[in-house]
C-alpha positions in Angstrom: 92.9 167.0 -119.0 95.0 164.0 -119.7 95.4 162.8 -123.2 97.1 159.5 -122.4 95.6 156.6 -124.5 94.2 153.5 -122.9 93.7 150.1 -124.6 91.2 150.4 -127.5 88.3 148.1 -127.9 88.8 148.1 -131.6 91.9 147.8 -133.7 92.7 149.9 -136.7 91.4 147.1 -138.9 87.9 147.3 -137.3 88.5 144.0 -135.3 88.3 143.5 -131.5 91.6 143.6 -129.7 92.2 139.9 -128.8 93.4 140.8 -125.3 90.2 142.6 -124.5 88.2 139.7 -126.0 89.6 137.5 -123.2 88.2 140.0 -120.7 84.7 141.0 -121.9 83.5 138.3 -124.2 83.9 134.9 -122.5 80.1 134.8 -122.2 79.8 134.8 -125.9 82.0 131.7 -126.2 80.2 130.0 -123.4 76.8 130.6 -124.9 77.9 129.1 -128.2 78.0 132.1 -130.5 79.7 131.6 -133.8 80.9 134.0 -136.4 78.3 134.3 -139.2 78.7 135.1 -142.8 79.5 138.8 -143.3 76.4 140.9 -144.1 76.0 144.5 -145.5 77.1 147.2 -143.1 74.5 149.8 -142.1 75.6 151.4 -138.8 76.0 155.0 -137.9 77.6 157.2 -135.2 76.2 160.7 -134.6 76.1 163.6 -132.1 73.0 165.2 -130.6 72.3 168.0 -130.7 74.0 168.4 -134.1 73.7 172.1 -133.8 73.4 174.4 -130.8 73.8 178.0 -129.9 76.4 178.2 -127.1 77.6 181.4 -125.4 81.3 182.2 -124.9 82.6 180.5 -121.7 79.5 178.4 -121.3 79.7 174.6 -120.9 77.5 172.4 -123.0 77.0 168.6 -123.5 76.6 166.4 -126.6 75.5 162.8 -126.7 77.5 160.3 -128.7 75.0 157.8 -130.0 75.1 154.8 -132.3 72.4 153.4 -134.5 72.6 149.8 -135.8 69.1 149.0 -136.9 68.5 145.3 -136.3 72.2 144.4 -136.2 73.4 143.5 -132.7 76.4 145.6 -131.5 78.6 144.9 -128.5 81.5 147.3 -129.0 81.9 151.0 -130.1 84.9 153.1 -130.7 84.1 156.8 -131.1 87.0 159.1 -131.8 86.2 162.8 -131.9 88.2 165.8 -133.1 87.6 169.5 -132.3 89.4 172.8 -132.5 91.1 173.2 -129.2 91.4 177.0 -129.7 87.6 177.2 -129.7 86.6 174.4 -127.3 87.9 173.0 -124.1 87.3 169.3 -123.2 85.6 169.0 -119.8 84.5 165.4 -119.1 82.9 162.2 -120.3 79.9 160.7 -118.6 78.5 157.1 -119.0 75.3 157.9 -117.3 72.5 156.3 -119.3 75.0 154.5 -121.6 73.9 151.2 -123.2 77.4 149.9 -122.9 78.6 148.9 -119.4 82.3 148.4 -120.1 84.5 151.5 -120.5 87.8 150.6 -122.2 88.9 154.1 -123.1 87.8 157.6 -122.2 90.2 160.4 -122.7 90.0 163.9 -124.1 92.1 167.1 -124.6 94.2 168.9 -127.2 91.5 168.6 -129.8 90.9 164.8 -129.5 88.3 162.7 -127.5 88.5 158.9 -127.5 85.7 156.8 -126.2 85.7 153.0 -126.3 82.7 151.1 -124.8 81.6 147.5 -124.8 78.9 145.3 -123.5 78.6 141.5 -122.9 75.1 141.6 -124.1 74.7 143.1 -127.6 72.2 145.9 -128.3 70.3 146.9 -131.3 68.6 150.1 -132.6 69.5 153.6 -131.4 71.6 153.7 -128.2 73.5 156.2 -126.1 77.3 155.5 -126.0 78.5 158.4 -123.8 77.9 162.1 -123.0 80.8 164.6 -123.6 81.0 168.0 -121.9 82.8 170.9 -123.6 83.4 174.6 -122.6 83.1 177.2 -125.4 85.8 179.7 -126.0 84.1 181.1 -129.1 83.2 184.8 -129.2 82.3 184.6 -132.9 81.9 182.0 -135.6 81.4 178.2 -134.8 83.3 175.2 -133.8 82.9 171.7 -135.3 83.1 168.4 -133.4 83.6 165.5 -135.9 84.2 161.7 -135.8 87.7 160.8 -136.9 89.6 157.8 -138.3 89.5 154.8 -136.0 85.8 155.1 -135.1 84.0 151.8 -135.3 80.7 150.0 -134.6 81.3 146.3 -134.1 78.6 143.7 -134.9 78.6 141.0 -132.3 77.6 138.1 -134.6 80.6 138.4 -136.9 83.0 140.8 -135.2 82.7 143.2 -138.2 82.8 147.0 -138.2 79.4 148.0 -139.7 80.0 151.8 -139.3 79.0 153.6 -142.5 77.8 157.1 -141.5 79.4 159.5 -139.1 77.7 162.8 -138.3 79.3 165.4 -136.1 78.0 168.7 -134.9 78.5 172.5 -135.1 78.4 174.8 -132.0 78.9 178.5 -131.4 77.3 181.8 -130.3 74.2 183.3 -131.9 75.1 185.7 -134.7 71.7 185.9 -136.5 69.7 189.1 -135.8 66.0 189.0 -135.3 63.6 190.0 -138.0 62.6 193.7 -138.1 59.4 194.6 -136.2 56.5 195.7 -138.4 53.2 197.7 -138.2 54.6 200.6 -136.0 51.6 202.8 -135.1 50.7 205.4 -132.5 47.7 205.9 -130.2 46.6 207.9 -127.2 48.3 210.9 -128.6 48.4 214.0 -126.3 50.3 217.2 -126.0 53.1 215.6 -124.0 52.9 211.8 -124.7 52.5 209.3 -127.5 51.9 205.5 -127.2 53.6 203.4 -129.8 52.8 199.8 -130.6 54.2 197.3 -133.1 54.1 193.6 -134.3 56.7 191.3 -132.8 59.9 190.0 -134.4 61.2 186.4 -134.6 64.7 185.0 -133.9 66.5 181.8 -134.3 67.0 181.7 -130.5 64.6 184.2 -129.1 63.8 187.9 -129.1 64.7 189.5 -125.7 63.6 193.1 -126.3 62.9 196.1 -128.6 64.8 199.3 -128.9 62.7 202.5 -129.5 64.4 205.4 -131.2 63.1 209.0 -131.2 64.7 211.2 -133.9 67.4 208.5 -134.3 68.3 208.6 -130.6 67.7 205.5 -128.5 64.8 206.3 -126.1 64.3 203.0 -124.3 64.5 199.2 -124.5 61.3 197.4 -123.9 60.3 193.7 -123.5 56.7 194.2 -124.6 55.2 195.5 -127.8 54.1 198.9 -126.6 55.8 202.0 -125.2 54.4 205.4 -124.1 56.9 208.2 -124.7 56.4 211.1 -122.3 57.9 214.5 -121.8 57.1 215.7 -125.3 56.4 219.2 -126.4 53.0 220.3 -127.7 52.6 220.8 -131.4 55.9 219.2 -132.2 56.7 216.5 -134.8 58.8 213.5 -133.8 60.2 210.6 -135.8 60.1 207.1 -134.3 61.7 203.7 -135.3 61.9 200.4 -133.5 64.3 197.5 -133.8 64.5 194.0 -132.1 67.4 192.5 -130.2 68.3 189.0 -128.9 70.2 187.7 -125.9 73.5 187.8 -127.9 73.1 191.5 -128.6 72.2 191.0 -132.3 70.0 193.9 -133.4 67.5 193.8 -136.3 67.0 196.4 -139.0 64.7 199.3 -137.8 61.1 199.8 -138.8 60.2 202.4 -141.3 60.1 205.8 -139.6 56.7 206.9 -138.1 56.1 210.6 -137.9 54.0 211.8 -134.9 52.8 215.3 -134.1 51.7 216.1 -130.6 48.4 218.0 -129.8 47.8 221.4 -128.2 46.6 220.3 -124.8 47.8 223.1 -122.5 45.3 223.7 -119.7 45.0 227.1 -118.1 46.8 227.8 -114.8 45.1 226.7 -111.6 43.0 229.3 -109.8 43.2 229.9 -106.1 40.2 230.6 -103.8 40.9 233.8 -102.0 37.7 234.3 -100.0 34.8 232.3 -98.8 31.9 233.1 -96.5 28.4 232.1 -95.5 26.5 235.3 -94.8 23.2 233.5 -94.3 22.0 229.9 -93.7 21.1 229.7 -97.4 24.0 231.4 -99.2 27.8 230.9 -99.6 29.9 233.5 -101.5 33.4 232.7 -102.8 36.0 234.4 -105.1 39.3 233.4 -106.6 42.4 234.6 -108.5 42.3 234.9 -112.3 43.9 232.1 -114.4 46.0 232.5 -117.5 46.1 230.3 -120.7 49.1 229.6 -122.8 47.6 227.1 -125.3 46.5 229.8 -127.7 42.7 229.2 -127.6 42.1 231.7 -124.8 40.5 231.5 -121.4 36.8 230.6 -121.5 35.8 230.7 -117.9 35.7 228.7 -114.6 34.0 225.7 -113.1 32.8 225.6 -109.5 32.6 222.2 -107.7 31.0 221.5 -104.3 31.8 218.7 -101.9 34.1 216.9 -104.2 31.4 216.3 -106.8 32.5 215.3 -110.3 30.0 217.7 -112.0 30.3 221.5 -111.7 27.5 223.3 -110.0 28.2 226.5 -111.9 30.4 227.8 -114.9 30.9 231.6 -114.3 33.0 233.7 -116.6 34.0 236.0 -113.7 36.1 235.3 -110.6 33.3 235.1 -108.1 30.2 233.1 -107.4 27.3 233.0 -104.9 25.8 229.5 -104.1 22.1 229.9 -103.2 21.3 226.2 -103.0 22.8 225.5 -99.5 21.0 224.9 -96.2 21.8 225.9 -92.7 24.1 224.2 -90.2 25.9 222.4 -93.0 29.6 222.4 -93.9 30.4 222.8 -97.6 33.7 222.4 -99.5 34.4 224.2 -102.8 37.0 223.9 -105.5 37.4 225.9 -108.7 39.1 225.1 -112.1 39.7 227.1 -115.2 38.8 226.1 -118.8 39.9 227.4 -122.1 38.2 227.5 -125.5 39.8 224.2 -126.5 38.0 222.7 -123.5 41.3 222.0 -121.7 40.5 222.2 -118.0 43.0 223.0 -115.3 43.5 221.0 -112.1 41.1 222.0 -109.3 42.1 224.5 -106.7 42.8 223.6 -103.2 39.5 223.0 -101.4 38.1 225.8 -99.1 35.3 225.0 -96.6 32.7 227.0 -94.8 29.8 226.1 -92.4 26.4 227.8 -92.9 24.8 229.3 -89.8 21.8 227.4 -88.3 18.4 228.9 -89.0 16.2 229.6 -85.9 14.4 226.4 -84.8 11.7 226.5 -82.2 9.6 223.6 -83.3 9.7 220.4 -81.3 9.6 217.0 -83.0 6.4 215.0 -83.0 5.7 212.4 -80.2 7.2 209.0 -81.0 4.4 206.6 -81.9 3.8 202.9 -81.1 5.9 202.8 -78.0 6.2 199.1 -77.1 8.2 196.4 -75.5 9.8 193.9 -77.9 11.1 191.4 -75.4 12.1 190.8 -71.8 14.6 188.6 -69.9 15.6 188.1 -66.3 17.7 191.2 -66.3 16.6 193.3 -69.3 13.7 194.9 -71.1 13.8 195.8 -74.8 11.9 198.8 -76.1 11.0 200.2 -79.5 9.0 203.0 -81.1 8.3 204.6 -84.5 10.2 207.6 -85.8 9.2 211.2 -85.0 9.3 214.0 -87.5 10.7 217.5 -87.2 10.9 220.7 -89.3 14.7 220.4 -89.4 15.5 216.9 -88.3 15.2 214.6 -85.3 18.7 214.0 -83.7 17.7 211.5 -81.0 15.3 209.9 -78.5 15.3 210.1 -74.7 14.1 207.1 -72.6 13.0 207.8 -69.0 11.9 205.7 -66.1 9.8 208.0 -64.0 11.7 211.3 -63.8 15.1 209.7 -64.3 16.6 209.7 -67.8 17.7 206.1 -68.6 19.4 206.8 -72.0 19.6 209.0 -75.1 19.8 207.1 -78.4 19.9 208.0 -82.1 17.9 204.9 -83.2 14.4 203.6 -82.7 15.1 200.9 -80.1 16.8 200.5 -76.7 17.5 197.6 -74.3 17.5 198.5 -70.6 19.9 196.0 -68.9 21.3 195.1 -65.5 17.8 194.9 -64.0 16.6 192.7 -61.2 14.6 189.6 -62.2 10.8 189.8 -61.5 10.7 193.6 -61.2 8.3 196.1 -62.8 9.5 199.2 -64.7 7.6 202.2 -66.2 9.0 204.0 -69.2 8.3 207.0 -71.5 10.1 208.2 -74.7 10.6 211.7 -76.1 12.2 212.9 -79.4 14.6 215.9 -79.6 16.2 217.9 -82.4 19.6 219.7 -82.8 18.2 222.9 -81.4 17.2 221.2 -78.1 13.5 221.1 -78.8 12.0 218.1 -77.0 8.7 216.5 -77.9 6.0 215.6 -75.4 6.4 212.2 -73.7 4.6 209.0 -74.9 2.1 207.3 -72.7 3.7 205.4 -69.8 4.6 201.8 -70.7 5.0 199.4 -67.8 7.0 196.2 -68.3 8.4 193.6 -65.9 11.5 191.5 -66.1 11.1 187.7 -66.0 11.0 186.2 -62.5 14.0 184.1 -61.5 13.3 180.3 -61.3 13.9 178.8 -57.9 17.1 176.8 -58.1 18.6 179.0 -60.9 21.7 180.1 -58.9 23.7 181.5 -61.9 20.7 183.3 -63.5 20.8 181.6 -66.9 17.0 180.9 -66.7 17.6 177.1 -66.3 18.3 174.7 -63.4 21.2 172.4 -64.2 24.5 171.0 -63.1 26.1 174.5 -63.2 23.5 175.7 -60.6 24.2 172.7 -58.4 27.9 173.4 -58.5 27.4 177.1 -57.6 24.9 176.0 -54.9 27.2 173.6 -53.2 29.9 176.2 -53.1 27.6 178.3 -50.8 26.6 175.4 -48.5 26.0 176.5 -44.9 26.3 180.2 -45.8 23.8 183.0 -45.9 24.1 183.5 -49.7 20.8 185.0 -50.9 21.3 183.5 -54.4 21.2 180.0 -52.9 18.8 180.5 -50.0 15.7 179.7 -52.0 13.3 179.4 -48.9 14.7 182.6 -47.4 15.3 181.2 -44.0 18.8 182.7 -43.7 20.8 179.6 -44.3 21.8 177.5 -47.4 20.9 174.0 -46.3 19.2 170.7 -47.2 15.9 172.4 -47.6 17.3 174.7 -50.3 18.9 171.7 -52.0 15.5 170.0 -52.1 14.0 173.1 -53.8 16.9 173.1 -56.4 16.4 169.4 -57.2 12.6 169.8 -57.4 13.1 172.3 -60.2 16.0 170.4 -61.9 15.8 170.8 -65.7 13.2 173.6 -65.6 
């Protein structure tokens, strides 16, 4: 970056350079401003932010601002110094500046010079310029200060009113977080322990926590809890926790927390070796013996059926006969082992068996209340009440005469694809899984609705769609459009369609 000086708005005596006055202040003369009697100086130059945490190699910006209270100011000279071994000058920006004229703006080699002016004077707190630096600091801080030659010129008397100059300090974060507190444990098992603690604070921000087990780093967490797994039963461990920030600063560790794991060893998993259903009401199964290494000893086994959460039996031997089953049903069994500390093993792989069906010679009862629940041009809907059976009804058979129309599991059926205006006679029988069929219901005779003359498309209304379909069959022998059945679709059939229009 060039360090060549440009003409300064302000001389070393705090007065405007007469040459620059000829350029930027003619408006003052034209408007009749006069130099007033000198008043007390009360102006200041300062940097914001005055302090900032800046990482090594990162760029950062500082605002050069002036504050003159009620005194009008139309020219500022801000000379900055910095340690060039710690900071690099990058640029000067006038974006947002209250001063439109830039007379000088250079930086480099530890010096930044900014001279700004404005035809119209300003008061109060104003932005002069924004300076960008790049940090070269790996440790410590770098100061940016105002140097000799800085000035704040009051427009009414051309006097430097600068009294206070406040620079800034910048550098990486070197302050560690506070130590975490209240380290406790919960959910303690034989192989895991959950730790929790109260959070730390930091001048910039805590980024994580380091968990140590027996003084060896176990993990780094962002939250306030950690579950340590892979522990050994009945073993004592010592835990501490520290906090870290983005700069890598680490806090002191918590006081050590001593944790002893529990004895939670479950017995080994049994394996079902045989399963059978000798009758429709019994299932027999057996399994291999389990072992227990937790010290309390094997107590027995638990038998589970069909994936249930509650055991159906707790035998102490390695076999069991289930006498609560029914025929023609598939059952699935698993077995677990339990020790005297009530530690239960995982369940065995499931084994299934289907009980044989008991003899069934009883037919279901006759369906009751056989009835029609609705008709249309092409369908008849039927319904009936459920039958009963000593084992269970599996379905219903609907017949028309001697022909079987359908077999259904439910209590209703709709017979479709029928001809409008036709009569149909139905019966219903119930049947079970053994093939036993009930007697038939009384015959129920029902007719489909008759087709309206003129209803060519069969939607039970005579409208523009029927007229369109009718005209498409003009002078043909189409039975759908030959309403008078004289063998030809003609003007007489059109008369019939129009007579029934809208019906």
